[in-house]
N, C-alpha and C positions, 0 to 999 in steps of 0.2 A: 141879475146874475151875469148877464152877458155884457162884457165891457166893449166899448168901441174899438175897432181894430186899429184906429189911428192913434189911440192913446198909448204913449210910451214906445211906439215903434216907428217914429219918424226916422227917415234916413235908413231905409231897409238895407240898402247895399253899401252902407258905410260901416266902419268899424263899430264894435259894440259900445265903446266909450269914446269920449271926446278925443280927437286927434286921429292921425292916420294909423293903420294897422302896423304893428311891429313884429317882425319875424326873425329878429337877430338872435344869435345864440346868447344864452344868459350865463349865470354863475356856474360854479362847479356842479356837475350832474348828480342826480340822486342815484341810489342803489335800485330803487323800485318805484315805478309809477303805476297807479291803479285807476282804472275807469270802471265805475259801477253804474250801470244803466237799469233803472226800474221802469219797465215797459208800461207806458200809459199813465204814469203818475203825474198829476197836475200839482202845481205849487199850492193851489187852494186846498186840495185834499190833504196834502202832507201837513200843511200849517194847521188846518182845523182839527186834525187828529193828533196833534202833538201831545196832548195830555195823556194819551194812551201809551206812549212809547216809554220803555224802561231800559232799553239796551242801546243798540247801535245807532238807530235813527235819532234817539235822544242825545247820544254823545255827539253825533255830527252836528245837530242843531245847536247844541250847547258849546261845543269846542271848535267848530269850524267857521270859516268865512262863508256866510250865508248870503247869497245874492238873491234878494227877494223880487227883483224885477228882471228875471231872465226869460227871454222870449225867443222863439223861432221866428224867422222872417220869410218863410216860404209857404206856399199855398197848401200843398198836400202833406199834412202831418201824419205820416204813417211810420211803420217800423223800419223799412228799408231806408227811406230818406233820412230819418232821424239818426239812425246808427251810423250811416255813412258821414253825416255831418259831425257827429261827435268825434269820429275818428280822423277827420281831415281838416276840421275847422272851416268847412266850405258848404254852401247851400247846394241844392240839386242842380242848379244851372251850371255848376262846376263839376260836381261829382258824377252827374249823369243819372243818378238814382232818383228819378222823379216820382216814383210810386213803388208800391210792392209789386205791381204788374203794369205792363203797358203793351201797346200794340206795335208790332214790327212786320215788315214785309218778309215773307219766307222765300225759300229758294225758287218755288214755282210761281212767285209773283203775288200770291195771296197773302192776306194779313193773318197774323197769329198772335195770341196773347203770350207774352213773355214774362215768366217769373224773374224777378230782379236778380236772383242767384242761380238762374238756369243758364249754364254755359254750354253752347253747342260746339262740339268738336268737329274738325275737318271731315271725319268719317261719318258725320251725321248723328253720332251718339251725343248724349248730354250728361252732364254731371253738375253737382252743386259746387259753386265756386265764385270767385270775385271778378270774373272776366268782364262784367258790365260796368265795373267801377272805372271811371276815366282818369282818376288821379291817385297818386300814392297816399297812403295813410301815415299817421304818426308812427305806427309800428313799422311800416315799410322803410321810412326814412331813418328810423332808429337803427335797424339791423344793417342798413347800408353804411351809415356813417360811424357806427360804433361796433367794430368787429367783436364778436363774442356776446353781443346782446341777444336776448331771446324774448319772444312774444308768446304768451299763452292766452287763449281766448275761449271762454266757456259760456254757453247759454243753452236754454231749452230750445230756442229757435235757431234754425240754420242761418237765416239772414242776419240775425243779431250777432252771432259769433263771427260770421264771415266778414261782415262790413266793419266791425270794430277791430278786426285784425288787419285785413288787407290782402294784397296781391302776392307777397313774397311766399314762395313755396315752403320756406323753412319755418313758418309760423306753426305753432301747435294749436289747431282750431277744432273744437269739438262741440257738438250739439246733440240733443236727445233724439234718438231714433224711436219713434212711438210704435213701430212694428215689432222691434226686438226688445225694447225696454233697456237699451244700452246707449252709451255715448259713442258717437261715430264721427268720422271725418270723411273726406273724399280724396280722390286721386289728384285734386287740385293742390294738395299740401303733402309735404314730406316732413312730419314732425320729427324732432330728434328722438333717438332711442329712449332716453330717460323719460320723456313725456309719454311716449307710446306705452312704456312699462307701467306708468302710473294709471293710465286709462284701462289697460288690460287687467291689471289687478283689481281696479275698482269694479269693472264690469263683471268679472268672475265672482267677486265676493258680495257685491251690493246691487248688481243689475239683474235683469231677467226676472226669474221667479222670486229672487230675494226681495224684490220691491214689494210684491204683494204680502210676503211674510212680514215685512216691516210695517207697512201702513194699514194692512187689513182692508176691509170692505166699507169702512165708514169714515166720513169726514166730520168729526165733532167740532164744535166751537171751543176755542180756548176759554178757560174760566174767566168770568168777568172780574174786574178789579174790585177790591173791597168797597171802594167808593167810586162809582162810575164818574167819569169826567162830566162836568156841567158847563164847560166853556161853550160859547156860541159856535154852533156847527159841529160840535164834537160827537154828536150822536148820529148814527146812520138812520136811514129810513127803516122802520120796523118791517120785518119780513112780510106779514100779511098784506101790507099796503102795496107790495110790489109783486106778489105772486102772479097776478094776471098779466104782468108785463115782463116776466122773466122766461128765458129759454131753459127748460128744466133738464139740462144735460145730466145732472146728478140729483134729480128730483128737486122738490121745493121744501125749503125749511131745513133746519138742523135737527138731527144729524143727517148729512147728505149720504146717499147710497152710491158707492163707487162701482156698482155693477150694472148701471142703467145705460151707459153710453152705447150706442149701436156699434161703435168701433171696438168694443171690448173693454177690459179693465184699464188698459193703458190709455185708452181714449178718455175714460173718466178721470184717471189720475192727472192727465195733462190739464184738465180744467179744474184744478184744485190747488191749494197752497203747497201741496207736497212736491210739485215740480220744482219749486224753489229749494226744497230740502235737498233734492238730488244735485242741483247746480251748486249749492253751498258746500255740500260734502265733497264733490269732486274738486272744487276750488281749493278747499283746505288740504285735500290730498296733494295737490300740486305744490302748495306752499310748504308743507311739512316734509316733502320728499328731499332727502339729503343728496341724492344723486343729481337731481335737477338743480337744487340749491338756488331757487329764484331769489333775487335780491342779495345774494351773498357772493357774487362773482366780481371780477375786476371791472366788468362792463355793466351798465345799468340794464334792467329788464323792464318789460311792460306786461301787466296783467289786466285783462278786461273781463268783466263779469256781467252777464245779462240776466236779470231776474224777470221772468215772463208771466208769473201767475197773476199779478195785478191786472195785466191786460186781458188775458184769456178769461179770467173769472168775471171781469167787468163787462166784457162783451155779452156774456150770457145773463149775468145777475144784476148788472148795473153798478157803476162805481160809487153810487150812493147807498149801496146795500150793506147788510150785515156781513155778507160773504166777503165783500171787499175789505171791510175793516178787519176781519179775521186774517185775511191774507197779509195785510200791512202789519198787524201785530206780530205775526210769525216772522215776517221779513225783518222786523226790528231786531228779533233775536238772532237771526242769521247774520245781519250786518254787525251785531255785537261780537259774534264769533270771529268774523273776518277781521275786525279791528284788533282783537286780542292776538290773533295770529300774526298780523302785521307788526304789532308792537314786540312780539317775540323774536322778530328778525334783527332787531337792533334799535338804536335811538330813533325817535319819531322823525327827526330831521332828515333821516335817510330814506324816508318813504313819503310820497305825496299821493293823496287819493282825491278824485273828483267824482261826486255823485250827481247824476242828472237823469233825464228821461228823454225818450225819443219823441214823445208827444204827450198831450194831456188826454182828457176824455169828456164826453158829453154825458149828462144824465139821460135816463130813458125818457124821451120826449113825451110820450103819452102818459107816463106816470107823473111827470112833472106838471103836466097840464091838469091832471086830476087834483094835485095838491095845490096848484096855483093857477086859477082860471085865467089870469092875465098873461100867462106864458104863451109865447108865440114860437112855434117850431113844427117839426114833423119829420117825415121820412119819404124818400123815394126808394122803391124796392126794385132791385135788378138781379133777380135770381129765379130759379125754377120754383121757389116757394110761393110765388104769386103769379097769377095769370090775368091779363098779360103783364109781362115785366116792363120796367121803364123803357128799356131799349125797344121792345116790340111795339109798345104804344107810340113812342116817339117816331119810330119808322112809319107807322100808319099815318100819323099826322103829317109828317114831312112829305110822304109819298102823295097824299091827297093834295097838299099844297102845290106840289110839282107836277101833278097829273101823270104820275108814273105808276107802274104796277107795284103794289106794296111788297110782293114776293121778291122783288129785286133788292130790297134792303138798302136804301140810300145811306143809312147810318150803320156802320159795321158793328159798333159797340161802344160801351163806356167803361172805363177803368178809373176808379176814384172819381174825379171830376173832369177827366180828360175824355173828350169825344172824338172818335175816329170815323171818318167817312169811308164808305165802301169803295175806295179808289180802284181796286182791281176790276170792279164792275162798271166803272165810268168810261165813256158817257152812257148814261141810261137814255131811254127814248120815251118821249111823252106819248100818252094814249089819245091825245087830242082833247077836244072839248074846250072848256073855258081858258085853258092854257095856250091855245093855238093849235096849229096843224099837228096831226099825229106824226111821230117820228122825229120831232125836234130833239136835239141833244141836250142832256142835262149833265152839267159838270160840277166840280167842287165849288165853283163860283156861284152856280145856281143854288146849291145847298146853303152856301153862305148868305145868299139873299133872303132866304125864307126862314132859316133856323131861329134867329132872334125873335121874329114875330110869333112863331109857333110857341116858343118857350114863354114869351110874355103873355100869350093868351091862355095857355093851358097849364102852365106850371108857375103861375105868378106867386102863389103862396109859398112854394119851396125854393124857387130860384130867383136871385136878384138880377142877374144879367148873364149875357154870353159874351165872352171875349174871343173873337175870331182870330185864329193864328195868322191868317192872311193879312190882317190889319194890325199886327202887333206894333208896327212903327207908329201907329196912330192911336194906340190905347191912351185914354185920357190921363194925363199926369195927375189930375186932382182926384182921381178915383182911388179910394183907400185900398181896394183890392188889387190894383194893378202892380204895385211894388212886390207884393207877395207872389203874384202870377209870374212876374219877370224873374224872380229869384228861383222859381220852380221850372222855368222853361228850358227845354232841350229840343232842338230842331228835329231830331230823329225820333224822339220818344214821347212828345207831348201831344200828338194827335193834331186835329184840325180845329178844335174849339175847346175852350175851358169854360165849364159851367161854374158860376159863382153862386154858392148857396146863401140863403138867408140865415140869420142866427138861429141856432137850435135845430137845424135841419141835417138829417143824416142821409147818406147813400148806404143802403143796408141790404142784407139778404133775407131778413125776416119781416113779414108785413106788419107786425105790431108788437114784437117782443125784442128785448135786448137793446144794446146801444153800441156806440162806436166813436169814431174820431175821424180826422182827415181834413178839417177846415182851417181857415186863417183867423178864426175868432179866439178870444183870450182863453176860453176853456180848453182849447186844443194846443195853443202856442205857449202859454205861460207855465213853465215847468221849473222844478227845483234846479239849483246849481249850488252845491256845497263843496268847498275846497278845504281839505284837512291835512295836517302834517306839514313838514317842510317849511315851518315858519309862518304858515297862514294864521292870522290873528283870529281870536274868537270874537267875532263881531258880525253884525248885520249891515248890509249895504243895499240901499235902494237905487243905486246908480244903474243906468241902463246897461244890461248885460245880455249875453246870448249863449246858447249851447255851442255856437261856433267858437267860443272862447276856450273850450275845454282843451282841444288839441294844442293850440298855441301856448296855453299856460303850461301844460306838462312838457311840451317841447322846449320851452324856455328853460325849465328846470333841468331837462335832460341834455341841454346843449344841442338841440336839433332844430334846424330851420324848416319852416313850412311855407314855401312860396305860394302855394295854392290857397292858403287860408285867407278868409276875410275877417275872422275874429282877431282878438289881440290877447296878449298875455295879461293875466291878472295876478301873476306871481309876485310875492313880496321880494324885496331885495334881501339877499343872503350874505 
């Protein structure tokens, strides 16, 4: 199941196809460009479930240019990095969005965990916004180069909506507020009045209490097809085989109970396919609004849509689960509604749509091991759900190796696979004994000297190696993980060491249930890329491609240059 990371991904920092990247303006622009991101959808999952699709996903696979060899080329495959790459055509080393969270030094000199969309204002207050993004997005460059162009970005997740839009305050950027049951934005943006009116009307008529009235308290499974698909891989793992390994946010087995989540009904709803219903409905409200008139003005517009249910449901129930299949079957219908709305705007040649994903997904390792004894994988747990956590245990081991008091925490913490030393506390002082005289200073170089050995002795099954940031100029060129690490590296945000996991290994918050993503292996990097409309042929291509190609492709059609992009345009000549 796990393909070698070197296969098909040679030349990580090159353009996706042969030749140098091309960012020159292309033919006459479109009326509307659309980016659809399906959070956490791997190419393997989409392809294997193809027989189940009857609407939009089927149409895209049948009518679009399907890039079957589309892969990310960075280490930390998460929501923030993926969506910023889709919007800019650039990997994290350029966008600066190296993970969903990272460590930074605060005003007092101490380290703090930073949410990728957490923007700290001069007065010390924070708001959700794009301030951590280092380069402009396609949307930013579009509204600057084409006066009158508008950008609308909708998702259940704030980081998805924000990073697919970008930094220009004029963008209409909305995400689902789980506390209020409404779509919201922040003071980082000043959407046009027409967009605000659409959202206000939607929230008043279909948000809040109306959500529960619409969906009720149960999540039933869609009716099965008359003849269930029999193609290889087309069937999910039966529910009872996964019950022991699922996080029961909405209970176990269908029908799921949407009253069980400790955060209340909206918390349950968020971990269900119905969150995609809300996103699809608001998206269609934007498209149908005559005052906003997306795709009907003198200048081209950009619409970005982030569907999140595939990701949040897979985290709890597994992307091999019956729940995941139900999410994708429902998504198929929503994408069908979207395509019909786009066709209603005018000839298909005036619209271009790109569907991709921010990352793929790993199956639940323990459940896979039960089904396949030859499977090698596992998980490291870094949360309060297990004692001691990975960080706590690693601190004890490193402290013992350095002969320092474990309470001083040589390692501050780990986010994704990036490890940060407790630099504000350095130098630490040795306690004496086998390490030499008491009081000897312990520095970052001291931690560098012992960390790889500690990891090799105590985490050999989970971790393949440690890449020390201090030695990045000497990272071995023949190491398959190194190009991915370099594409993910930011000097201010990548910490002091990068942990390289073995295939099938998660960094997770639950000690034995649920699954996730975030590695450089094929199950996390190999995602769909389908291009539809605007003259794209109905064919499959197995040529090397990347999600970094999305923004340059649409930019080419819109007549917008993207100097920060590493991908290239896949657009046909018009």
